[in-house]
C-alpha positions as CSV (number, residue, x, y, z in Angstrom):
1,X,-43.8,25.1,36.1
2,X,-40.8,24.2,38.1
3,X,-41.3,23.6,41.8
4,X,-38.7,26.2,42.8
5,X,-40.6,28.9,40.9
6,X,-44.0,27.8,42.3
7,X,-42.7,27.9,45.9
8,X,-41.9,31.6,45.4
9,X,-45.0,32.7,43.5
10,X,-47.7,30.7,45.2
11,X,-48.5,33.5,47.6
12,X,-48.6,36.3,45.0
13,X,-51.7,38.6,45.2
14,X,-53.8,39.8,42.3
15,X,-52.4,43.4,42.4
16,X,-48.8,42.2,42.2
17,X,-49.7,39.9,39.3
18,X,-51.5,42.7,37.5
19,X,-48.5,45.0,37.9
20,X,-46.2,42.3,36.5
21,X,-48.5,41.7,33.6
22,X,-48.5,45.5,32.8
23,X,-44.7,45.7,33.2
24,X,-44.4,42.8,30.7
25,X,-46.4,44.5,28.1
26,X,-49.9,43.0,28.6
27,X,-52.6,45.5,27.8
28,X,-55.9,45.9,29.6
29,X,-58.6,44.8,27.1
30,X,-61.8,44.6,29.2
31,X,-62.5,45.9,32.6
32,X,-65.6,45.1,34.6
33,X,-66.5,45.3,38.3
34,X,-65.8,41.5,38.6
35,X,-62.9,40.9,36.3
36,X,-60.1,42.3,34.1
37,X,-59.0,40.8,30.8
38,X,-55.4,41.4,29.6
39,X,-54.1,40.7,26.1
40,X,-50.6,40.3,24.7
41,X,-50.6,39.4,21.0
42,X,-53.1,36.5,20.6
43,X,-52.8,35.5,24.3
44,X,-55.6,36.5,26.7
45,X,-55.8,36.2,30.5
46,X,-58.8,37.0,32.7
47,X,-58.4,37.9,36.3
48,X,-61.5,37.8,38.5
49,X,-61.8,40.2,41.4
50,X,-63.7,38.4,44.1
51,X,-61.0,39.4,46.6
52,X,-57.3,40.4,46.5
53,X,-55.9,36.9,47.3
54,X,-56.0,33.8,45.2
55,X,-57.9,31.4,47.5
56,X,-57.5,28.5,45.1
57,X,-53.8,27.9,44.3
58,X,-54.9,25.8,41.3
59,X,-56.4,29.0,39.8
60,X,-53.2,30.9,40.2
61,X,-51.2,28.0,38.7
62,X,-53.5,27.9,35.6
63,X,-53.2,31.7,35.2
64,X,-49.4,31.5,35.3
65,X,-49.4,28.6,32.8
66,X,-51.6,30.7,30.5
67,X,-49.3,33.7,30.8
68,X,-46.4,31.3,29.9
69,X,-43.6,33.2,31.6
70,X,-40.2,31.5,31.7
71,X,-37.9,31.5,34.7
72,X,-36.0,34.5,33.3
73,X,-39.3,36.4,33.0
74,X,-40.1,35.8,36.7
75,X,-36.7,37.1,37.6
76,X,-36.9,40.1,35.3
77,X,-40.3,41.0,36.8
78,X,-39.0,40.5,40.3
79,X,-41.5,37.8,41.2
80,X,-38.7,35.4,42.2
81,X,-35.1,35.7,43.2
């Protein structure tokens, strides 16, 4: 992930990430009190709900890498300018 993208998305909260996933066509596969799993094709991402913010920036970075959005996707989803 480019540093300029990371600087803009590192403070994203879980609700905003979930809205972006849904807008991008990811479908809710499994919902539980503690987590939600989204799928798009063969790709799968699990978001845990311990609190609304990502306390560990490394976790957010790994999630975004698993989602595999490109810069144009971040712009289209209005996560960066």
